[in-house]
C-alpha positions as a printed Julia matrix, in Angstrom:
97×3 Matrix{Float64}:
  -0.01   0.1   -0.02
   1.16   3.48  -0.9
   2.06   5.71   2.02
   0.18   9.05   2.07
   2.28  12.17   2.74
   1.9   14.05   5.82
   2.78  17.53   4.9
   2.03  20.46   7.1
  -1.22  22.53   6.68
  -0.64  26.4    6.28
  -2.14  26.95   9.54
   0.82  24.6   11.12
   3.7   26.35   9.42
   6.19  28.24  11.8
   7.47  31.44  10.59
   8.87  33.15  13.27
  12.2   33.0   15.01
  12.77  33.94  18.56
  15.85  33.62  20.73
  15.82  33.1   24.41
  18.69  33.49  27.15
  19.22  30.48  29.55
  22.08  29.24  31.52
  23.97  26.04  30.36
  22.23  24.13  33.18
  18.85  25.21  32.05
  19.65  24.32  28.28
  20.85  20.73  29.23
  17.96  20.05  31.51
  15.47  21.21  28.54
  17.32  19.25  26.09
  17.32  16.12  28.4
  13.59  16.34  28.82
  13.12  17.07  24.95
  15.05  13.87  24.2
  13.13  11.71  26.65
   9.9   13.16  24.89
  11.45  12.36  21.46
  11.08  16.05  20.44
  13.42  18.88  19.19
  14.46  21.42  21.65
  12.23  24.03  19.83
   9.22  21.78  19.7
   9.46  20.88  23.4
   9.72  24.59  24.48
   6.83  25.53  22.15
   4.58  22.64  23.27
   5.31  23.15  26.88
   4.63  27.06  26.59
   1.5   26.58  24.55
   0.02  23.82  26.71
   1.18  24.78  30.09
   0.73  22.05  32.84
  -2.35  20.57  31.09
  -0.6   18.57  28.41
   3.06  17.8   29.06
   5.41  16.86  25.95
   5.64  13.09  27.46
   1.73  12.97  27.4
   1.64  14.18  23.98
   4.05  11.38  22.94
   1.96   8.99  24.54
  -1.07  10.14  22.73
   0.89  10.17  19.34
   2.18   6.55  19.94
  -1.44   5.5   20.63
  -2.73   7.14  17.53
  -0.03   5.62  15.48
  -0.83   2.13  16.79
  -4.45   2.78  15.94
  -3.57   4.13  12.43
  -1.44   0.92  11.8
  -4.28  -1.32  12.62
  -6.74   0.55  10.32
  -4.2    0.66   7.44
  -3.93  -3.1    7.87
  -7.66  -4.08   8.44
  -9.78  -1.13   6.74
  -7.44   1.0    4.44
 -10.59   2.44   3.0
 -11.13   4.43   6.39
  -7.43   5.65   6.52
  -8.24   9.15   4.96
 -10.99   9.73   7.5
  -9.11   8.64  10.47
  -6.15  11.11   9.2
  -8.64  13.79   8.97
  -9.87  13.09  12.47
  -6.6   13.1   13.94
  -5.62  16.24  12.29
  -8.72  17.94  14.01
  -7.84  16.38  17.21
  -4.34  17.79  17.15
  -5.56  21.42  16.1
  -7.62  21.39  19.11
  -4.82  20.1   21.23
  -2.29  22.66  19.97
């Protein structure tokens, strides 16, 4: 089965660049947290800042892992429903982010 591409929607594109000042120790801690969440440094900081304490990067990773498992099952057993599922997942992520 051909894989569909997952290109970012215009609403998801990131165009702004901002720098921050932090100590070496803070940078190491943030990088360690990002690594354990399987996220880039930048994505970890943005996700943490946008979601506050409600949705941690670790929780978002767990949600994504669960969604990926469900998508794999759908691809194997009901390939005709993949597009509908992808659209639903996209709507969920837009609400979460």
